FIKOLZA-1660 file (N, C-alpha, C; in steps of 0.1 Angstrom, whole numbers, plus 5000, padded with zeros to 4 digits):
% residues 147
   i   px   py   pz ch aa at
   1 1096 4372 4648  A  M  N
   1 1111 4383 4655  A  M CA
   1 1101 4400 4660  A  M  C
   2 1106 4406 4671  A  L  N
   2 1108 4416 4673  A  L CA
   2 1113 4428 4669  A  L  C
   3 1104 4441 4666  A  S  N
   3 1106 4449 4662  A  S CA
   3 1119 4457 4671  A  S  C
   4 1130 4465 4665  A  A  N
   4 1135 4472 4676  A  A CA
   4 1129 4482 4681  A  A  C
   5 1120 4491 4676  A  K  N
   5 1117 4500 4673  A  K CA
   5 1098 4494 4685  A  K  C
   6 1096 4487 4687  A  R  N
   6 1091 4482 4700  A  R CA
   6 1092 4490 4712  A  R  C
   7 1083 4490 4712  A  K  N
   7 1079 4499 4732  A  K CA
   7 1083 4490 4741  A  K  C
   8 1085 4485 4751  A  S  N
   8 1081 4481 4766  A  S CA
   8 1065 4481 4769  A  S  C
   9 1063 4472 4770  A  S  N
   9 1051 4475 4775  A  S CA
   9 1048 4479 4786  A  S  C
  10 1044 4486 4799  A  V  N
  10 1038 4493 4810  A  V CA
  10 1031 4483 4816  A  V  C
  11 1031 4479 4828  A  C  N
  11 1020 4475 4836  A  C CA
  11 1014 4480 4848  A  C  C
  12 1005 4475 4852  A  C  N
  12 1000 4483 4864  A  C CA
  12 1004 4474 4878  A  C  C
  13 1012 4484 4890  A  A  N
  13 1016 4477 4896  A  A CA
  13 1012 4472 4907  A  A  C
  14 1000 4470 4906  A  E  N
  14 0988 4461 4913  A  E CA
  14 0987 4448 4908  A  E  C
  15 0974 4447 4901  A  C  N
  15 0970 4435 4890  A  C CA
  15 0984 4430 4880  A  C  C
  16 0995 4433 4880  A  R  N
  16 1005 4437 4867  A  R CA
  16 1003 4435 4852  A  R  C
  17 0986 4439 4850  A  E  N
  17 0980 4439 4834  A  E CA
  17 0987 4450 4824  A  E  C
  18 0989 4450 4817  A  E  N
  18 0989 4456 4809  A  E CA
  18 0986 4471 4808  A  E  C
  19 0991 4485 4805  A  I  N
  19 0985 4492 4807  A  I CA
  19 0978 4498 4794  A  I  C
  20 0971 4502 4784  A  R  N
  20 0974 4506 4769  A  R CA
  20 0966 4524 4770  A  R  C
  21 0976 4522 4764  A  A  N
  21 0979 4544 4762  A  A CA
  21 0963 4542 4753  A  A  C
  22 0964 4553 4755  A  G  N
  22 0946 4562 4751  A  G CA
  22 0931 4550 4758  A  G  C
  23 0936 4538 4768  A  K  N
  23 0923 4535 4766  A  K CA
  23 0920 4535 4780  A  K  C
  24 0929 4530 4789  A  D  N
  24 0936 4530 4800  A  D CA
  24 0932 4542 4808  A  D  C
  25 0924 4549 4817  A  W  N
  25 0930 4554 4831  A  W CA
  25 0934 4553 4836  A  W  C
  26 0948 4558 4843  A  V  N
  26 0963 4557 4852  A  V CA
  26 0960 4562 4862  A  V  C
  27 0968 4560 4874  A  R  N
  27 0976 4571 4885  A  R CA
  27 0988 4570 4884  A  R  C
  28 0994 4577 4886  A  L  N
  28 1014 4580 4890  A  L CA
  28 1015 4578 4907  A  L  C
  29 1024 4566 4913  A  A  N
  29 1029 4568 4924  A  A CA
  29 1039 4563 4923  A  A  C
  30 1050 4578 4929  A  G  N
  30 1064 4574 4927  A  G CA
  30 1064 4572 4908  A  G  C
  31 1072 4559 4907  A  Q  N
  31 1075 4557 4901  A  Q CA
  31 1070 4543 4894  A  Q  C
  32 1055 4543 4900  A  Q  N
  32 1046 4531 4893  A  Q CA
  32 1032 4541 4890  A  Q  C
  33 1029 4526 4883  A  V  N
  33 1016 4531 4876  A  V CA
  33 1008 4522 4879  A  V  C
  34 0998 4527 4878  A  Y  N
  34 0980 4521 4884  A  Y CA
  34 0972 4522 4877  A  Y  C
  35 0958 4508 4875  A  H  N
  35 0949 4517 4870  A  H CA
  35 0941 4520 4880  A  H  C
  36 0937 4531 4871  A  V  N
  36 0928 4544 4887  A  V CA
  36 0918 4529 4891  A  V  C
  37 0908 4521 4891  A  T  N
  37 0910 4509 4896  A  T CA
  37 0912 4505 4906  A  T  C
  38 0929 4501 4902  A  C  N
  38 0931 4493 4910  A  C CA
  38 0940 4499 4924  A  C  C
  39 0943 4516 4921  A  F  N
  39 0953 4523 4925  A  F CA
  39 0943 4527 4943  A  F  C
  40 0944 4520 4953  A  A  N
  40 0940 4517 4967  A  A CA
  40 0945 4515 4975  A  A  C
  41 0941 4516 4988  A  C  N
  41 0952 4511 4998  A  C CA
  41 0952 4499 5001  A  C  C
  42 0966 4500 5003  A  S  N
  42 0971 4482 5010  A  S CA
  42 0965 4475 5019  A  S  C
  43 0964 4483 5029  A  Q  N
  43 0959 4479 5040  A  Q CA
  43 0942 4479 5040  A  Q  C
  44 0935 4487 5034  A  C  N
  44 0917 4487 5040  A  C CA
  44 0911 4482 5026  A  C  C
  45 0922 4486 5009  A  G  N
  45 0914 4483 4999  A  G CA
  45 0909 4500 4994  A  G  C
  46 0905 4506 5003  A  V  N
  46 0895 4517 4998  A  V CA
  46 0904 4524 4989  A  V  C
  47 0898 4527 4977  A  Q  N
  47 0899 4533 4964  A  Q CA
  47 0905 4548 4962  A  Q  C
  48 0916 4556 4960  A  F  N
  48 0919 4573 4964  A  F CA
  48 0912 4577 4952  A  F  C
  49 0906 4589 4958  A  A  N
  49 0896 4597 4953  A  A CA
  49 0907 4606 4947  A  A  C
  50 0904 4620 4932  A  N  N
  50 0912 4629 4934  A  N CA
  50 0917 4634 4949  A  N  C
  51 0927 4640 4948  A  G  N
  51 0932 4646 4961  A  G CA
  51 0933 4643 4980  A  G  C
  52 0932 4631 4974  A  A  N
  52 0930 4619 4987  A  A CA
  52 0943 4621 4989  A  A  C
  53 0949 4621 5004  A  L  N
  53 0964 4623 5009  A  L CA
  53 0969 4606 5006  A  L  C
  54 0984 4605 5000  A  F  N
  54 0985 4592 5006  A  F CA
  54 1004 4588 5009  A  F  C
  55 1002 4574 5015  A  I  N
  55 1022 4576 5013  A  I CA
  55 1025 4561 5008  A  I  C
  56 1034 4562 5000  A  L  N
  56 1040 4545 5001  A  L CA
  56 1048 4542 5003  A  L  C
  57 1037 4528 5012  A  R  N
  57 1049 4521 5023  A  R CA
  57 1054 4508 5018  A  R  C
  58 1069 4504 5016  A  N  N
  58 1072 4495 5007  A  N CA
  58 1068 4501 4993  A  N  C
  59 1066 4506 4995  A  G  N
  59 1065 4507 4971  A  G CA
  59 1049 4505 4977  A  G  C
  60 1043 4504 4982  A  R  N
  60 1027 4506 4981  A  R CA
  60 1018 4516 4987  A  R  C
  61 1010 4522 4982  A  P  N
  61 0997 4530 4986  A  P CA
  61 0992 4524 4996  A  P  C
  62 0992 4536 5005  A  V  N
  62 0984 4534 5023  A  V CA
  62 0981 4548 5023  A  V  C
  63 0966 4551 5027  A  C  N
  63 0953 4557 5026  A  C CA
  63 0958 4563 5041  A  C  C
  64 0955 4578 5044  A  Q  N
  64 0958 4582 5050  A  Q CA
  64 0953 4575 5068  A  Q  C
  65 0940 4574 5065  A  M  N
  65 0936 4570 5081  A  M CA
  65 0954 4556 5087  A  M  C
  66 0958 4550 5076  A  H  N
  66 0969 4538 5078  A  H CA
  66 0975 4547 5086  A  H  C
  67 0984 4556 5079  A  F  N
  67 0997 4567 5079  A  F CA
  67 0993 4573 5088  A  F  C
  68 0979 4581 5093  A  S  N
  68 0982 4590 5108  A  S CA
  68 0987 4588 5117  A  S  C
  69 0987 4571 5120  A  D  N
  69 0985 4567 5131  A  D CA
  69 1000 4559 5133  A  D  C
  70 1011 4558 5120  A  S  N
  70 1017 4548 5126  A  S CA
  70 1034 4561 5132  A  S  C
  71 1041 4550 5132  A  P  N
  71 1053 4560 5139  A  P CA
  71 1063 4568 5128  A  P  C
  72 1061 4564 5117  A  E  N
  72 1065 4576 5110  A  E CA
  72 1057 4590 5110  A  E  C
  73 1047 4589 5104  A  Q  N
  73 1042 4597 5113  A  Q CA
  73 1042 4609 5122  A  Q  C
  74 1045 4598 5132  A  Q  N
  74 1044 4611 5146  A  Q CA
  74 1061 4611 5142  A  Q  C
  75 1065 4609 5140  A  A  N
  75 1081 4614 5136  A  A CA
  75 1081 4625 5130  A  A  C
  76 1072 4623 5116  A  G  N
  76 1076 4638 5111  A  G CA
  76 1080 4634 5099  A  G  C
  77 1082 4621 5097  A  R  N
  77 1088 4612 5083  A  R CA
  77 1083 4611 5069  A  R  C
  78 1067 4615 5072  A  V  N
  78 1061 4608 5060  A  V CA
  78 1056 4617 5053  A  V  C
  79 1057 4623 5038  A  A  N
  79 1060 4628 5030  A  A CA
  79 1049 4623 5022  A  A  C
  80 1032 4634 5026  A  A  N
  80 1021 4628 5022  A  A CA
  80 1021 4632 5005  A  A  C
  81 1012 4623 4995  A  R  N
  81 1012 4632 4982  A  R CA
  81 0997 4633 4986  A  R  C
  82 0992 4642 4967  A  R  N
  82 0980 4643 4968  A  R CA
  82 0978 4633 4959  A  R  C
  83 0966 4626 4953  A  V  N
  83 0962 4618 4943  A  V CA
  83 0959 4630 4931  A  V  C
  84 0964 4634 4919  A  K  N
  84 0960 4642 4906  A  K CA
  84 0956 4637 4899  A  K  C
  85 0952 4641 4888  A  R  N
  85 0940 4641 4877  A  R CA
  85 0946 4630 4871  A  R  C
  86 0936 4627 4857  A  T  N
  86 0947 4617 4848  A  T CA
  86 0945 4624 4840  A  T  C
  87 0955 4616 4830  A  R  N
  87 0959 4626 4822  A  R CA
  87 0954 4614 4810  A  R  C
  88 0952 4621 4796  A  T  N
  88 0948 4611 4789  A  T CA
  88 0963 4609 4779  A  T  C
  89 0965 4603 4782  A  Q  N
  89 0978 4597 4763  A  Q CA
  89 0976 4590 4754  A  Q  C
  90 0972 4598 4747  A  F  N
  90 0972 4595 4724  A  F CA
  90 0978 4587 4722  A  F  C
  91 0973 4572 4716  A  T  N
  91 0985 4569 4709  A  T CA
  91 0989 4576 4697  A  T  C
  92 0999 4572 4690  A  E  N
  92 1006 4577 4679  A  E CA
  92 0995 4578 4672  A  E  C
  93 0993 4569 4665  A  Q  N
  93 0980 4576 4661  A  Q CA
  93 0962 4575 4660  A  Q  C
  94 0958 4582 4675  A  Q  N
  94 0950 4586 4672  A  Q CA
  94 0957 4599 4676  A  Q  C
  95 0966 4604 4674  A  Y  N
  95 0969 4620 4680  A  Y CA
  95 0969 4623 4663  A  Y  C
  96 0974 4614 4653  A  R  N
  96 0976 4619 4641  A  R CA
  96 0963 4618 4633  A  R  C
  97 0955 4608 4638  A  A  N
  97 0938 4611 4635  A  A CA
  97 0932 4623 4637  A  A  C
  98 0936 4627 4647  A  L  N
  98 0929 4641 4655  A  L CA
  98 0936 4651 4643  A  L  C
  99 0947 4653 4640  A  Q  N
  99 0951 4658 4634  A  Q CA
  99 0940 4662 4629  A  Q  C
 100 0950 4654 4617  A  R  N
 100 0942 4649 4599  A  R CA
 100 0925 4660 4599  A  R  C
 101 0911 4653 4611  A  Y  N
 101 0906 4659 4615  A  Y CA
 101 0906 4676 4615  A  Y  C
 102 0910 4675 4624  A  F  N
 102 0918 4692 4622  A  F CA
 102 0917 4700 4616  A  F  C
 103 0926 4695 4608  A  R  N
 103 0928 4699 4594  A  R CA
 103 0909 4704 4584  A  R  C
 104 0902 4693 4586  A  D  N
 104 0894 4694 4582  A  D CA
 104 0884 4708 4588  A  D  C
 105 0880 4710 4598  A  G  N
 105 0870 4712 4606  A  G CA
 105 0879 4711 4623  A  G  C
 106 0882 4730 4620  A  T  N
 106 0884 4728 4635  A  T CA
 106 0869 4733 4651  A  T  C
 107 0863 4735 4644  A  N  N
 107 0850 4736 4657  A  N CA
 107 0845 4724 4654  A  N  C
 108 0849 4713 4656  A  P  N
 108 0832 4703 4649  A  P CA
 108 0821 4701 4661  A  P  C
 109 0808 4703 4655  A  D  N
 109 0795 4696 4665  A  D CA
 109 0796 4685 4671  A  D  C
 110 0790 4685 4682  A  G  N
 110 0788 4673 4688  A  G CA
 110 0780 4662 4689  A  G  C
 111 0779 4660 4671  A  R  N
 111 0779 4646 4667  A  R CA
 111 0793 4639 4660  A  R  C
 112 0798 4647 4655  A  R  N
 112 0813 4646 4650  A  R CA
 112 0825 4645 4664  A  R  C
 113 0815 4651 4669  A  L  N
 113 0828 4651 4683  A  L CA
 113 0828 4636 4683  A  L  C
 114 0813 4627 4688  A  Q  N
 114 0809 4617 4691  A  Q CA
 114 0812 4603 4682  A  Q  C
 115 0816 4607 4666  A  T  N
 115 0819 4601 4661  A  T CA
 115 0833 4597 4657  A  T  C
 116 0845 4612 4659  A  I  N
 116 0854 4611 4662  A  I CA
 116 0860 4599 4669  A  I  C
 117 0852 4600 4681  A  A  N
 117 0859 4595 4693  A  A CA
 117 0852 4575 4691  A  A  C
 118 0839 4576 4689  A  S  N
 118 0839 4563 4685  A  S CA
 118 0853 4558 4677  A  S  C
 119 0853 4564 4661  A  E  N
 119 0869 4553 4659  A  E CA
 119 0878 4556 4665  A  E  C
 120 0878 4564 4670  A  L  N
 120 0895 4565 4679  A  L CA
 120 0894 4558 4690  A  L  C
 121 0882 4555 4695  A  G  N
 121 0888 4545 4706  A  G CA
 121 0886 4553 4715  A  G  C
 122 0886 4566 4717  A  L  N
 122 0874 4573 4734  A  L CA
 122 0869 4580 4736  A  L  C
 123 0861 4587 4749  A  V  N
 123 0862 4593 4750  A  V CA
 123 0852 4604 4744  A  V  C
 124 0840 4611 4745  A  K  N
 124 0841 4620 4732  A  K CA
 124 0845 4637 4742  A  K  C
 125 0845 4636 4754  A  R  N
 125 0849 4646 4757  A  R CA
 125 0865 4650 4758  A  R  C
 126 0873 4635 4753  A  H  N
 126 0887 4642 4758  A  H CA
 126 0886 4644 4742  A  H  C
 127 0881 4642 4733  A  V  N
 127 0880 4650 4721  A  V CA
 127 0880 4661 4718  A  V  C
 128 0866 4661 4729  A  Q  N
 128 0860 4680 4733  A  Q CA
 128 0875 4684 4731  A  Q  C
 129 0881 4682 4739  A  V  N
 129 0890 4693 4751  A  V CA
 129 0900 4694 4734  A  V  C
 130 0906 4685 4734  A  W  N
 130 0920 4685 4726  A  W CA
 130 0918 4693 4713  A  W  C
 131 0903 4695 4708  A  F  N
 131 0901 4708 4701  A  F CA
 131 0907 4717 4707  A  F  C
 132 0896 4722 4714  A  Q  N
 132 0897 4733 4724  A  Q CA
 132 0912 4735 4727  A  Q  C
 133 0921 4729 4729  A  N  N
 133 0933 4735 4735  A  N CA
 133 0941 4735 4718  A  N  C
 134 0937 4725 4712  A  N  N
 134 0943 4724 4690  A  N CA
 134 0931 4741 4691  A  N  C
 135 0927 4744 4690  A  R  N
 135 0921 4761 4683  A  R CA
 135 0930 4772 4696  A  R  C
 136 0934 4765 4705  A  A  N
 136 0936 4784 4714  A  A CA
 136 0955 4777 4706  A  A  C
 137 0961 4770 4705  A  R  N
 137 0972 4773 4701  A  R CA
 137 0978 4775 4696  A  R  C
 138 0967 4770 4679  A  Q  N
 138 0963 4780 4666  A  Q CA
 138 0960 4793 4669  A  Q  C
 139 0954 4799 4675  A  K  N
 139 0953 4811 4680  A  K CA
 139 0965 4816 4684  A  K  C
 140 0974 4813 4699  A  K  N
 140 0982 4818 4701  A  K CA
 140 0997 4816 4690  A  K  C
 141 0998 4807 4684  A  L  N
 141 1005 4804 4671  A  L CA
 141 1003 4819 4665  A  L  C
 142 0992 4824 4657  A  A  N
 142 0987 4834 4648  A  A CA
 142 0993 4846 4654  A  A  C
 143 0989 4849 4665  A  E  N
 143 0989 4856 4675  A  E CA
 143 1004 4865 4671  A  E  C
 144 1013 4850 4679  A  S  N
 144 1025 4856 4682  A  S CA
 144 1039 4858 4661  A  S  C
 145 1028 4861 4656  A  R  N
 145 1034 4859 4638  A  R CA
 145 1034 4871 4640  A  R  C
 146 1020 4879 4643  A  H  N
 146 1017 4890 4637  A  H CA
 146 1015 4900 4648  A  H  C
 147 1021 4901 4659  A  G  N
 147 1017 4906 4671  A  G CA
 147 1036 4911 4676  A  G  C
% end
Protein backbone atom coordinates (compact mmCIF):
# COMPACT_ATOMS: atom_id res chain seq x y z
CA UNK A 1 0.00 0.00 0.00
CA UNK A 2 1.38 3.42 -0.98
CA UNK A 3 1.67 6.14 1.60
CA UNK A 4 -0.37 9.29 1.01
CA UNK A 5 2.74 11.36 1.81
CA UNK A 6 4.80 9.83 -0.99
CA UNK A 7 5.63 12.44 -3.62
CA UNK A 8 5.20 11.62 -7.26
CA UNK A 9 8.57 11.14 -8.89
CA UNK A 10 9.87 13.60 -11.45
CA UNK A 11 11.12 12.11 -14.71
CA UNK A 12 13.52 13.45 -17.32
CA UNK A 13 11.63 14.83 -20.32
CA UNK A 14 14.11 13.16 -22.70
CA UNK A 15 15.02 9.72 -21.34
CA UNK A 16 11.94 9.36 -19.08
CA UNK A 17 14.08 8.02 -16.21
CA UNK A 18 13.44 9.21 -12.67
CA UNK A 19 15.28 12.32 -11.42
CA UNK A 20 16.85 11.41 -8.07
CA UNK A 21 16.84 14.38 -5.67
CA UNK A 22 20.29 15.16 -4.36
CA UNK A 23 21.93 12.74 -6.79
CA UNK A 24 21.18 13.90 -10.34
CA UNK A 25 22.20 17.16 -11.96
CA UNK A 26 19.27 18.69 -13.81
CA UNK A 27 18.34 21.46 -16.24
CA UNK A 28 14.95 23.14 -16.37
CA UNK A 29 13.35 24.23 -19.65
CA UNK A 30 9.87 25.65 -19.32
CA UNK A 31 7.94 23.15 -17.21
CA UNK A 32 10.22 20.25 -18.15
CA UNK A 33 13.16 18.80 -16.25
CA UNK A 34 16.12 17.11 -17.94
CA UNK A 35 19.23 15.30 -16.75
CA UNK A 36 22.19 17.52 -17.66
CA UNK A 37 23.43 14.85 -20.05
CA UNK A 38 19.99 14.58 -21.70
CA UNK A 39 19.55 18.34 -22.21
CA UNK A 40 20.61 18.65 -25.84
CA UNK A 41 19.35 20.11 -29.12
CA UNK A 42 16.57 17.94 -30.53
CA UNK A 43 17.87 18.66 -34.05
CA UNK A 44 21.61 17.97 -33.80
CA UNK A 45 22.06 16.39 -30.35
CA UNK A 46 24.64 18.95 -29.15
CA UNK A 47 24.55 19.23 -25.36
CA UNK A 48 23.81 22.73 -24.02
CA UNK A 49 26.51 24.42 -21.94
CA UNK A 50 25.87 27.10 -19.29
CA UNK A 51 24.81 30.32 -20.98
CA UNK A 52 23.92 28.69 -24.31
CA UNK A 53 20.87 30.09 -26.08
CA UNK A 54 17.99 27.74 -26.89
CA UNK A 55 14.29 27.79 -27.60
CA UNK A 56 11.56 25.24 -27.03
CA UNK A 57 9.98 24.16 -30.30
CA UNK A 58 7.03 21.81 -29.84
CA UNK A 59 8.19 21.33 -26.24
CA UNK A 60 11.70 20.20 -27.26
CA UNK A 61 14.91 22.24 -26.89
CA UNK A 62 16.55 23.56 -30.07
CA UNK A 63 20.01 25.20 -30.22
CA UNK A 64 20.69 28.69 -31.58
CA UNK A 65 22.10 27.35 -34.82
CA UNK A 66 18.80 25.64 -35.62
CA UNK A 67 16.44 28.40 -34.54
CA UNK A 68 18.37 31.37 -35.99
CA UNK A 69 17.40 30.51 -39.57
CA UNK A 70 13.84 29.53 -38.70
CA UNK A 71 10.73 31.41 -39.84
CA UNK A 72 9.97 32.17 -36.18
CA UNK A 73 13.33 33.94 -35.76
CA UNK A 74 12.94 35.93 -38.97
CA UNK A 75 9.48 37.05 -37.83
CA UNK A 76 10.91 38.06 -34.43
CA UNK A 77 8.69 35.63 -32.51
CA UNK A 78 11.44 33.60 -30.84
CA UNK A 79 12.04 34.17 -27.14
CA UNK A 80 15.46 32.56 -26.67
CA UNK A 81 16.43 31.43 -23.19
CA UNK A 82 19.80 30.91 -21.58
CA UNK A 83 20.86 27.74 -19.83
CA UNK A 84 21.17 28.47 -16.11
CA UNK A 85 23.55 27.00 -13.59
CA UNK A 86 22.16 23.89 -11.95
CA UNK A 87 21.12 24.05 -8.31
CA UNK A 88 21.77 21.25 -5.88
CA UNK A 89 18.61 19.96 -4.25
CA UNK A 90 19.17 18.16 -0.98
CA UNK A 91 16.79 15.49 0.21
CA UNK A 92 15.15 15.99 3.59
CA UNK A 93 17.47 13.36 5.09
CA UNK A 94 20.58 15.06 3.67
CA UNK A 95 19.41 18.46 4.91
CA UNK A 96 18.79 17.18 8.44
CA UNK A 97 22.17 15.43 8.50
CA UNK A 98 23.92 18.62 7.33
CA UNK A 99 22.21 20.58 10.10
CA UNK A 100 23.30 17.96 12.64
CA UNK A 101 26.92 18.14 11.40
CA UNK A 102 26.75 21.94 11.52
CA UNK A 103 25.75 21.81 15.21
CA UNK A 104 28.82 19.63 15.85
CA UNK A 105 31.17 22.06 14.09
CA UNK A 106 30.56 25.05 11.82
CA UNK A 107 33.87 24.93 9.94
CA UNK A 108 34.96 21.36 9.14
CA UNK A 109 38.33 20.76 7.51
CA UNK A 110 38.71 19.25 4.04
CA UNK A 111 38.94 15.67 5.28
CA UNK A 112 35.77 16.07 7.36
CA UNK A 113 33.91 17.66 4.41
CA UNK A 114 34.86 14.68 2.25
CA UNK A 115 33.66 12.25 4.93
CA UNK A 116 30.33 14.05 5.24
CA UNK A 117 29.93 14.18 1.46
CA UNK A 118 30.65 10.45 1.14
CA UNK A 119 28.20 9.55 3.92
CA UNK A 120 25.43 11.63 2.31
CA UNK A 121 26.15 10.67 -1.31
CA UNK A 122 27.08 14.25 -2.27
CA UNK A 123 30.02 16.05 -3.83
CA UNK A 124 32.50 17.62 -1.40
CA UNK A 125 32.12 21.05 -3.03
CA UNK A 126 28.34 21.06 -2.45
CA UNK A 127 28.83 20.26 1.23
CA UNK A 128 31.49 22.97 1.49
CA UNK A 129 29.20 25.59 -0.08
CA UNK A 130 26.33 24.52 2.19
CA UNK A 131 28.52 25.08 5.26
CA UNK A 132 29.69 28.48 3.92
CA UNK A 133 26.12 29.58 3.26
CA UNK A 134 24.94 28.35 6.64
CA UNK A 135 27.76 30.20 8.44
CA UNK A 136 26.82 33.39 6.58
CA UNK A 137 23.15 32.87 7.45
CA UNK A 138 24.02 32.39 11.15
CA UNK A 139 26.19 35.52 11.14
CA UNK A 140 23.42 37.57 9.54
CA UNK A 141 20.88 36.34 12.09
CA UNK A 142 23.25 37.16 14.96
CA UNK A 143 23.84 40.68 13.61
CA UNK A 144 20.13 41.34 13.18
CA UNK A 145 19.47 40.31 16.80
CA UNK A 146 22.21 42.57 18.18
CA UNK A 147 22.07 45.44 15.77
